N, C-alpha and C positions, 0 to 999 in steps of 0.2 A: 504493498499499498504507499502510495506517494506521502512521503514527510514533509511537512511545510515549516520552514523557520523563517520567522520576521525579524527583519534586522531593521532598525530606524535609529533616530537620532539626529539632533540640530547640527553636530561635528561632523560635516560633510566627508572630510577626510578620512577621520577615524573610521567612519560606516564606509566608505568606499574600500577603505583597506582588509575590513572584518570579511565585507562579501569576497574580495579576492581571495584572501585565506580560504575561506570555504570552500570556494570552487576548485582551488587548488588541491585542497587535502580530501576531499571527498568525491571520489570516483561517481560519476553518474548525476552530478549536481547540474544545476541552471539557475540561472539569476533572473529574476523578472523585476523591471523598475517602470515606475510610469511618472515620468517629468511631467509636473505641473506649472513649472515655469510658464509654459505656452498656454496656460489656461485664458490670458487676457485676448487671444487671437480667437478663442470657442473650440479647442482643442486640448486631448491630452495626449502624450507621444508614450506608447508604450515599447520596450527593447526587453528583448529576452537574449540570454547569453550565456555560452560556457566559458571554461578555462580557454577554448582554444579562440575567442572573440565573439562577435555578434551574429547569433540565429536569426533572427527576425524582429522587424519593426512594425510599428503599425500606430496608428491614429483612432482615439474614441472620440466624439463629440462631448461637449458636456453636455451636463443631466442638470437642468435647474438651476443653469449657472453656477453650478458648484461643482469643483474639480474634484473633490473627494467622493462625491455621489459618482460622478463618471469612473472613480477608479473602483469602486465597490463593483460597479457595472459592467467592468469589464476583467478584473481580478480572477474572480471565482471561476468564468468559461474558462478561461487561460488555464486556470491550475485545473480544472476538471478534463481539460484536453490533454495535457501533460501525464495526467492519473490513468487516462483512456488509454493512452498511447502504451504506457508500461516500461518506458524506456528509460523514464527517470526515478533515482533514488530520493533526492532531496531537492524542492523548490525552494531557493532561497528568495523571499520577497523583501525586496531593499525598498525602504518607504521613502519617500521623498521628506525633504529636510521637516517640515512642520507638522506631515501625519502623523497623528500619535498613535503607539500600537494596540493599544486598549481596543478601541474600534473596528481595527482590521484584525485581529486575533477573533474578536467575535464574529465578525461576518465570515471569516473562513470556517470557523466551526459551527456557526452554524449550518453552512452549506454541506454539513458531514464529511467535510476534509480534516486530515489529523494535523493539528499544529502539535509540532514537536517542541519547539523553543521559542521564545521571545528573547530578542538580545539587543539591547541600547549599545552603540558605540561610543565611548569617551576619549577625548583627549584631557588627562586631568588639568592641564595647563589654562584650558578655557572653561571648565567648570566653574570657578568663580565670576569670569566676565559674563558670561551666559546667564548665570542666576542673578547677578544685577543688571542685569538689562530689561528697566522697563518698558522698552517701545513695544507699541504695537507689532504686531507680524507685518500687518500692512504697508507700515512706516520702513519695516525691512525689507519688504519685497518677497515676504514669506507666506503671504495670506493663503490660506485654502479655498476661500470665497470672499465674495463681496463682501459678505456680512460677517466675516472671521473679526471675532473684537479681542481673539486672544494676544496676549503680551508673549515675547521672546520669552521672560524668564518663568511664566507660570506653564508654559507648554515645556518647557525643557524639563522643570522640574518633574512634570507628570510623567514623560519620557522615560526620565532616568529611574524613578521608584515603582514603575510598573513592572519593570523587566527583572526576570529572578538572575540573569547573566549580563554581565558589563563586560565587553570587549574593549580591552583598553590599549590605546597606542598613547606608547608613553613618551610623548616628543621632549624635546631637548629642554623647554622651556619648564618643563613640570619639574616640581619641587618637593621635599616632604610634606610642606604643609597642603598642597593642594591634592597630595594622596592620602592624609589623614581627612579632607574635607570630603572626599567621596569615599573612605569606607564609613564615616559617621554619618554621611547622609541617607546610605544604603546598605547597611551592614550586615543583611542576612543576603545581599546578592553574593553570588560567585564572581569573582573578578579573573578574567582570562586574558593573558596578553594577545595582543595580536603580532605582535612579530617574536621571533623567539619561542616558537610552541613547536619543537620537535615531537612532542609526545601526542601531539592532537588536541590538546584540550577544548580547543574553540569547534572542532568539527564534534566530536564528542557531546559538548553542550546543545549542539543545534539538533542532536538525535535522543537528546536526553527524556524528552516527553515534557507535556506543558497542561495545566488544568487550568481552562478557560474560565468555570465558576471558582473555583478557589481563588485565583488573581482575581477576578472582581470582587471577591468578599473581602479580601485583603484591602482593597482601595476601601474600602467602606469606612468612614471612620468612628464608628462605634466600634469597631473589632480589626479597624489596623494594626500591623506590629510597628509601633514607631519606635524610633532608636532610644537607646538608653544614654543616661549620663556617661558622656567621655571626654578626653582632655586630652590630647596629644598634638605636638607640634605647632602649638599657637593656635590649636583650631579647637573649640567646646560644644560639647551639647549639654545643653542645660532643661531637664526635665520637671516641669511646675507642676504638680497634683494637689488639688486642693478639693473639698467636697461642698462649702458655703457659695451660694450663688454668687453671681455680679451684681452690682449697683448698676446699671444699665446707662446712667448718665457717666459716670465717672469712667467706665471702661470706654465708651463711645470717645470720651475726650482725651482718653491715651492712647486710643488706636494708632495714630502718625507716630507715635514714639514707640511702641511698640513695634511696628510693621518697620522700622528702620532699624530696629536693635539686633537683626540676625538677617544673614542671608537668605536664611529659608527657615520658615516655622510651619507648624500644623499642628491638627490635633481637634478636640473637641470641647465645648464647653455648655455652660447654662447660664441664663439670666433670669434674676429674680422674678420679672412682670413675665415671664414666657417658662414655668417650670417644666412644662411637657413636654417641650422641645426640644431636640438634641441639634445644637448647630456646630456645624464644622468649621473650622479655622484654616486657612489655606493661605499663605504669604511668602511672596518671592518677587524680588525686583524692585521691594520699596511699595509693592501692591499688595492689596487683603482682600480676598475675596472670602464673605461670611454669608453659608447659605443653610436653609434649614435643611436637615438629613432624616425627618423622620419623626417621630415618638421616642421619649425614652422608654423603657420597657417597664421600669415604675409605674408609669402613667396609663398602661393598657392593662384591662380588665384579663383576669386567670384564662379566659378561654382562649383570647387574643394569641395567647404564646405560642398555639402550635401553627399557627400561620408564619412565626417567625423562625428564619435559617437557623439551624443547629449551632453555628459557629456566631452566630450573633448572641444566643443565650449563653453558650457556653464563654463568650467574652465577659457579659454581664456578670455573668457567677464568679467570676474569678476577681470581679471588683466592687462587689454589692455592699453598702450601706444599709445597716439595720436603720435608719433614720431616713435617708434618701434614696435608697437603691442604687443603681446605675449612674445615676444623675452625679456628674463630676464636672472637675475640669482640670483638663490634660492636655496641656501645650506643652510642645518640644520645639527649643530654638537650637540652631546649628549654625556657626559662624567662625571664621577667622576673629579673634581679639573679644571673645563675647564676655559680657560684664554682666556674670550670673548674680551678684549682690543688688547690681541696680534693677535688673528685670525684676528678681523676686520682691522689692519693694515697691516696684510700680505695681506690677501685678497684685500684691497683698492689697494696696492700697485701693485697688477696685472693686474689692470684694465689699459684701454688706458689713457694717460694724455691729458691732453685738448689741445695740440699741436698735438698729433697724432689723436683725437677724432675729430677735426675741419679739418683735411687733405680728411675726407672724404671715404665712402667706395670702390673707386677705390685703393686708397692707402692703406685701411684695406689689401684688398685682395691680396697686395703684399709682405704683410709679412713672413716671413720664417715659413712654416707650421711644429711647432718642434711637432705637435701631430701625424703625418702621420702612424709613427712606431705604436704608442700606439693603435691607431684606424686601423692599418692593409692595412692603403688604397694604 
């Protein structure tokens, strides 16, 4: 059965090197690439190649003025053609710069094809510059659609954190700080060198197997495996965990300082005026995205728990509080030069005071809802 490995990432040179390495080391492998840079002209260009060179090229028209939609419509039939021919062992899907691997892995798996790996290619020297780049993809010429409102930083963060395998192209400019930042941002990832890989670790990783449903669950803020406290080569990761709810007004006033305090921060939190809503925190490039991510399990009736995925119930059980259930503040900040004490002081100042906390939930829910505009209520 055809194996499909997805290789993505904004670091184009590292991505290309990883794909070439796979073509050179996995017999019977081909690479498929859809170039979305031609989308303004109304088409997407597909290239299929193997280790010897280009096998075929073709164009597919835009679908609903969306280059990513055209990619989806064209990719699956191409993969099915390769599978039916029975001559290809591994199809390497090389994603265009800003295409995120999660969506493509789910599209491929939904078609009944076998995704065996998702790999993000990384040049450690570019890690911090990309995480700090708050430019819109449109401004950078990397938008996948006219309506694409993502930034370079948040796109790169998702590409990096979704993949269980990182193909590392260690450029001469990379130093220990860069490598420590990479290790702390995604500590559970398998990091495989693109060059100097005589054992074929990258090829093995490409064929190892991949669970699309488990990967999606691992991205949900309620059960994501967030990094732990760490400190190495000037890079720190600080985990801030509390039970008491945030005062919405004080937290909102502190958002700018909190967003700029670290290259990357993420997690889950709750507000006193919204005690039943789990809120996701996702910040990179100096910009913050706050979104409701469903209810806290503690707010649901017992009968509704059967509707919740087991991984979510397990995560809640591991962090259950007698008073608040799974409601908690769990925010993780990773950055060079991290000021842990300053972060802790600022975050603690945003919690309800003892008097506010003692007033009870009815009083909490009468607090001004400072986050209405941010949450588009």
